[in-house]
C-alpha positions in Angstrom: 120.1 77.0 105.1 121.2 78.2 108.4 118.1 78.5 111.0 118.8 82.0 112.7 116.1 82.0 115.5 113.9 86.0 116.4 113.2 86.9 119.4 110.9 89.6 119.7 111.2 92.6 123.1 108.5 94.7 124.4 108.6 97.0 127.2 105.3 94.3 128.3 104.6 91.0 127.4 101.1 90.4 125.6 99.5 89.0 128.8 100.0 92.5 130.4 99.3 94.9 127.5 95.6 96.9 127.3 93.7 93.9 124.6 92.8 95.6 121.3 89.7 96.1 120.2 88.5 93.7 116.7 89.3 96.4 114.2 92.9 97.0 116.2 93.9 93.7 116.6 92.9 92.4 112.6 94.6 95.1 111.6 98.1 93.8 113.5 97.1 90.7 112.6 97.0 91.6 109.0 100.4 93.3 109.4 101.7 90.3 110.4 100.5 87.7 108.3 101.4 89.8 105.5 105.3 90.2 106.8 104.9 86.0 106.6 103.8 85.3 103.2 106.6 88.0 102.4 109.1 85.9 104.7 107.2 82.4 102.5 110.0 79.6 102.6 112.6 82.0 105.0 109.4 81.1 108.2 110.3 77.5 109.8 107.9 78.5 112.8 105.6 81.2 112.4 106.3 81.4 116.4 103.8 82.3 119.3 103.6 84.9 122.2 105.5 84.2 125.3 104.6 85.5 128.8 105.0 84.5 132.6 109.2 83.8 132.5 111.1 82.2 135.2 114.6 82.6 135.8 116.1 78.7 136.8 119.5 78.6 138.3 122.0 75.7 138.2 120.9 75.3 142.1 117.4 75.5 141.1 116.1 77.9 142.9 113.3 80.3 140.7 112.6 84.3 140.2 110.4 86.2 137.8 112.5 86.7 134.3 113.7 89.4 133.7 114.1 90.4 130.4 111.5 91.8 128.7 111.0 88.9 125.6 107.3 88.7 124.2 107.6 85.7 121.5 109.7 84.4 118.9 110.0 83.8 115.5 112.3 80.4 114.0 113.9 81.8 110.1 115.9 79.0 107.7 118.3 81.4 105.6 121.0 81.2 103.2 123.2 84.5 106.3 122.5 86.4 109.0 122.6 90.2 106.0 119.7 87.5 105.0 118.0 87.4 107.7 118.6 90.6 109.5 116.9 91.7 106.3 113.6 89.4 107.3 114.0 91.5 111.0 114.1 95.0 109.6 110.7 95.1 108.0 108.7 93.2 110.8 105.7 94.7 111.9 106.8 93.7 115.6 109.1 97.2 115.4 106.3 99.1 114.4 104.5 98.3 117.5 104.3 100.9 120.7 106.6 101.1 123.5 109.9 100.7 121.5 109.3 96.6 120.7 113.1 95.3 119.1 114.1 91.8 117.5 117.2 90.0 118.4 119.0 87.4 116.0 120.3 84.5 116.9 121.9 82.2 114.4 121.0 78.2 115.7 124.5 76.6 115.5 124.8 72.8 114.3 125.6 70.6 117.9 128.6 68.8 117.3 127.8 65.0 116.2 124.2 65.9 115.8 
């Protein structure tokens, strides 16, 4: 099985969003947990929300990240097509504002 990194993009980070009320939060988390159950053994790391990204340049300079990365998950699948099938029905895609998921194959490092 190959590992695939799901990178979640959203127009704002979870920290910047208006906090949902308890009922809405339970509904959204229920959708995510349902997806996790469907992913089953393919879900290697559920992940977590991300915020306050900082870009580091080769000279050591830092500046706030301009990328809209809001979280990640790690999936194990037999192929990119299988990983994409898990992404296509992900509840993140139903969140407001035009949320997206990038899927990247984690490649083996030679000699490791």
